[in-house]
C-alpha positions in Angstrom: 146.6 -1.0 -59.3 147.8 2.4 -58.3 150.0 3.3 -61.3 152.0 1.7 -64.0 155.6 0.3 -63.7 157.3 2.9 -66.0 156.0 5.8 -63.8 157.3 4.1 -60.7 160.8 3.5 -62.1 161.5 7.2 -62.3 159.9 8.3 -59.1 161.5 11.3 -57.3 161.7 11.2 -53.5 158.5 13.4 -53.1 156.7 11.3 -55.7 157.7 8.1 -53.9 156.3 9.5 -50.7 153.0 10.4 -52.5 152.9 6.9 -54.2 153.4 5.2 -50.8 150.6 7.3 -49.2 148.3 6.4 -52.1 149.2 2.8 -51.7 148.6 2.9 -48.0 145.2 4.6 -48.6 144.3 1.8 -51.0 145.4 -0.9 -48.5 143.4 0.8 -45.7 140.3 0.8 -48.0 140.9 -2.9 -48.8 141.1 -2.1 -52.5 144.2 -4.3 -53.3 145.0 -7.9 -53.0 148.2 -8.9 -51.2 149.8 -9.7 -54.6 149.0 -6.2 -55.8 150.4 -4.7 -52.6 153.6 -6.8 -53.0 154.0 -5.7 -56.6 153.4 -2.0 -55.7 155.9 -2.1 -52.9 158.5 -3.9 -55.1 157.9 -1.3 -57.8 158.3 1.7 -55.5 161.5 0.2 -54.1 163.0 -0.2 -57.6 165.1 2.9 -57.0 166.9 4.4 -54.0 164.6 7.5 -54.1 161.6 5.2 -54.2 162.9 3.2 -51.2 163.7 6.3 -49.2 160.3 7.8 -50.0 158.5 4.5 -49.2 160.1 4.3 -45.7 159.5 7.9 -44.9 155.9 7.7 -45.7 155.2 4.2 -44.4 157.1 4.4 -41.1 155.7 7.8 -40.1 152.1 7.2 -41.2 149.2 7.8 -38.9 147.5 4.7 -40.3 147.7 1.8 -37.9 148.4 -0.6 -40.8 152.0 0.4 -40.5 152.1 -1.2 -37.0 151.0 -4.6 -38.4 152.6 -4.9 -41.9 150.7 -7.2 -44.2 152.2 -10.2 -46.1 152.2 -8.0 -49.3 154.3 -5.3 -47.6 156.7 -7.9 -46.2 157.1 -9.8 -49.5 157.4 -6.5 -51.4 160.3 -5.3 -49.1 161.9 -8.7 -49.3 161.8 -8.6 -53.1 164.0 -5.5 -53.0 166.1 -6.8 -50.0 169.4 -5.1 -51.1 167.9 -1.7 -50.8 165.4 -2.6 -48.0 168.1 -3.9 -45.7 170.3 -0.8 -45.8 167.4 1.5 -45.4 165.9 -0.5 -42.6 169.2 -0.4 -40.7 169.6 3.3 -41.2 166.0 4.0 -40.2 166.5 1.9 -37.0 169.6 3.9 -36.1 168.2 7.3 -37.0 164.9 6.9 -35.2 166.5 5.7 -32.0 169.2 8.4 -32.1 166.6 11.1 -32.8 164.6 9.9 -29.8 167.6 10.8 -27.7 167.9 14.2 -29.3 164.2 15.0 -28.8 164.4 13.9 -25.2 167.2 16.3 -24.6 165.1 19.2 -25.9 162.0 18.1 -23.9 160.2 17.5 -27.1 158.3 14.4 -25.9 155.8 14.3 -28.8 158.7 14.1 -31.3 160.4 11.5 -29.1 157.2 9.4 -29.2 157.1 9.7 -33.0 160.7 8.7 -33.3 160.2 5.7 -31.1 157.1 4.7 -33.2 159.3 4.7 -36.2 161.9 2.6 -34.3 159.3 0.0 -33.2 157.8 -0.2 -36.7 161.3 -0.6 -38.2 162.1 -3.3 -35.7 158.9 -5.2 -36.5 159.7 -5.0 -40.2 163.2 -6.4 -39.6 161.9 -9.3 -37.6 159.1 -10.1 -40.1 161.3 -10.0 -43.1 164.0 -11.9 -41.2 166.6 -11.7 -44.0 170.2 -12.7 -43.4 171.1 -9.6 -45.4 169.4 -7.3 -42.9 171.2 -9.0 -40.0 174.5 -8.7 -41.8 173.9 -4.9 -42.3 173.0 -4.5 -38.6 176.3 -6.2 -37.8 178.2 -3.9 -40.2 176.7 -0.8 -38.5 177.6 -2.3 -35.2 181.2 -2.9 -36.4 181.4 0.7 -37.7 180.3 2.0 -34.3 183.0 -0.1 -32.6 185.7 1.3 -35.0 186.2 -2.1 -36.7 184.7 -1.1 -40.1 184.0 2.0 -42.2 180.9 0.8 -44.0 178.5 3.2 -42.2 181.0 5.9 -41.3 179.8 8.4 -43.8 176.2 7.8 -42.6 177.2 8.4 -39.0 179.2 11.5 -39.9 176.4 12.9 -42.1 174.0 12.9 -39.1 176.7 14.0 -36.7 175.7 11.6 -34.0 177.4 12.2 -30.6 178.7 9.6 -28.2 175.4 9.1 -26.4 173.5 8.7 -29.6 176.1 6.2 -30.9 175.8 4.3 -27.7 172.0 4.2 -28.0 172.3 2.9 -31.6 174.7 0.2 -30.4 172.2 -0.8 -27.7 169.3 -0.9 -30.3 171.4 -3.1 -32.6 172.4 -5.4 -29.7 168.7 -5.7 -28.7 167.7 -6.5 -32.3 170.4 -9.1 -32.8 169.7 -10.8 -29.5 165.9 -10.9 -30.2 166.4 -12.5 -33.6 163.9 -15.3 -34.2 
């Protein structure tokens, strides 16, 4: 296995990124069983920094395994569903909103990368298919519609404009209506 539990529990954000990259390299090389993958993901996601680092590394990876998450990845994310659900919802929103920003600046390569993150996030949401994720999506949608404050600080922190907020609403609507 990649490292022991005590080291993972105190991961900084950069360490979590590195641990996830190492995990993905091991998965790519077929060095781990699905149970070991699940345990590693669960361990990395034992803290908020770990979860943030995991998703940054996993969703932006150049490895194609992120396009087709294994059962170990899905079960590992599901085992930390409270953290996973919020981070998946935020990654869905951020990646779609950033694709709008990149398009405005004619940065089509970055737009493509943002849409890759969006599609990977969508796939994870569908594969995990947790009620908690769907509830978080609805909370973000309610915030965007002015009916809730749950995600207000998130939206303000990233300073999304009206077009980006509309795009996020559309992405959420698409996700909710494609729910299995």
